[in-house]
C-alpha positions in Angstrom: -57.7 53.7 7.1 -57.2 50.3 5.4 -57.3 48.4 9.0 -60.4 50.5 9.6 -62.2 49.1 6.7 -61.1 45.6 7.3 -62.6 46.0 11.0 -65.9 46.9 9.6 -66.6 43.7 7.9 -65.6 42.0 11.1 -67.8 39.4 12.6 -67.4 40.9 16.2 -69.9 43.6 17.0 -67.8 45.4 19.5 -64.9 45.7 16.8 -67.6 46.7 13.9 -68.7 49.3 16.4 -65.5 50.6 17.6 -64.4 51.2 13.5 -67.4 52.9 12.8 -67.0 55.3 15.7 -63.3 56.0 14.5 -64.2 56.5 11.3 -67.1 59.0 12.3 -64.6 60.7 14.1 -62.3 60.8 11.2 -64.9 61.8 9.0 -65.1 65.4 10.7 -61.4 66.1 9.8 -60.8 63.9 6.5 -64.2 63.2 4.7 -62.6 62.0 1.7 -61.0 59.2 3.5 -63.9 58.0 5.7 -67.2 58.8 4.3 -66.8 56.4 1.4 -66.3 53.6 3.4 -69.3 54.5 6.0 -71.2 55.2 2.9 -70.3 51.6 1.5 -71.4 50.2 4.7 -74.4 52.0 5.4 -75.7 51.1 1.8 -75.1 47.4 2.5 -77.0 47.5 6.1 -80.1 49.1 4.2 -79.8 46.5 1.4 -79.7 43.7 4.7 -82.7 45.5 6.3 -84.7 45.2 3.1 -84.2 41.2 2.9 -87.2 39.3 3.5 -88.9 38.5 6.8 -87.0 35.0 6.8 -83.6 36.8 8.0 -82.5 35.7 11.4 -83.5 38.0 14.1 -80.1 38.1 15.7 -78.7 39.2 12.0 -81.5 42.0 11.9 -80.7 43.4 15.2 -77.1 43.4 14.6 -78.1 45.4 11.4 -80.2 47.6 13.3 -77.0 48.5 15.8 -74.7 49.2 13.5 -76.9 51.3 11.5 -77.6 53.3 14.7 -73.8 53.7 15.6 -73.2 54.8 11.9 -75.7 57.2 12.0 -74.5 58.6 15.4 -70.9 58.6 14.4 -71.6 60.2 11.1 -74.4 62.9 11.0 -73.3 64.1 7.6 -74.4 60.7 6.3 -77.6 60.9 8.2 -78.8 64.1 6.8 -77.8 62.8 3.3 -79.6 59.3 3.6 -82.3 60.1 5.7 -85.0 59.4 3.5 -83.3 56.0 2.7 -82.9 55.1 6.6 -86.7 56.0 7.2 -87.7 53.8 4.4 -85.9 50.9 5.6 -86.7 51.2 9.1 -90.5 51.6 8.1 -90.4 48.5 6.2 -88.9 46.3 9.0 -91.3 47.9 11.4 -94.4 47.1 8.8 -93.5 43.4 9.2 -95.0 41.8 12.4 -92.1 39.2 12.9 -89.7 41.8 13.1 -91.2 44.6 14.5 -90.5 43.5 17.8 -86.7 43.3 17.1 -86.6 46.4 15.9 -88.3 47.9 18.4 -85.9 46.8 20.7 -83.1 47.7 19.0 -84.5 51.4 18.8 
């Protein structure tokens, strides 16, 4: 699980996405290993989405795509953090400069 944790921080979006998918599959059989790493990633992504509108749009798009992949891969996190994810997405969509990027990602 340690190499997957390192892959979550990779700059390449495809590597990160694959790591999220693998950890999501692992969370069904061994949640004590996978869920803390996915939870840490999700809280980081939500903090990134809460940043002011000056954040670069490619970074916002990557954060939204990773969040969507994470919630698809680990539905138990989706249920647990549904209100926080909803609040972060509502915050992003309420800002005119970021809403087009968010709508395209969703």
